[in-house]
N, C-alpha and C positions, 0 to 999 in steps of 0.2 A: 504494500500500500504506500502511496505517495501523498505527502501532505504539503500544501502550499498555503502560506499566509499572505493574503492580499487585502488591502484596505482594512486590516484588523480582523478579518474573518478567516477561519481555517477551512480550506477546501481539501477534501480527501478524495483520492482517485485510486481505483483498483488498477493494478498492473497485470496484464494478461501474458504478455510476451516481452522478452528482453533480447535485443539484438546487439552484437558487438561488431562494430565497423572498424576494420583495420585497413590502413592505406596500403596500396601496392605501388611501390616506388621503383619498379623495374625500369621505367623509362629514364629515370635518373642514372641508373647503373649503365644503361646502354649509351647515354650521352657522355658519361665519364669515360667509358672505354673508347668511344669515338674520339674524344678530345685527347686522350693519351696517345692514340695512334697518330693523330695529326701533329702532335708536339714531339713525337719520337720517344715517348716514355714506354717503350716496349719491354722493359725489363721487369715489369710488374708480374707478380704471381697470382693475379686476380683470377679466380676460377668461377666467377659468376655471382649471382645473388646468394645471400646466406640461406641455409636450409630453413624451412618452415618448422617452428617448434611444435606445431600440432600434428605434423606428419610423422609416422613411425620411422625410425632410423633404418636404413637398409642393412641387411645382414652382412657381417664382415666377410671379406673375400679370403678364401682359403687357397693358398698357392697349390697348384697341381704338382704332384711328385714327378720328378724326371725319371724316365726309365734309363737304366744303365744298359748301354749297348756293349756288344762284344767286339767292337771295332778297336783296332790297335793303332797307336800313333806311329806314323812312318816319318823318318827324317830324311 
């Protein structure tokens, strides 16, 4: 319930739904990358926008085992 005091009177309002609005600033990331390319700042290790905290993390990558071959080294 939400209460507002206006002109000395208390107004009560029921709240049915709550929405959370989060800005998407990906256009700023794209503009910054474009600006770095034009200025020659290519040594950045920027990998894109940060991950969304609400999305589950991807499973960790397990390196594949290399098979040993019977090949011999020849000099």
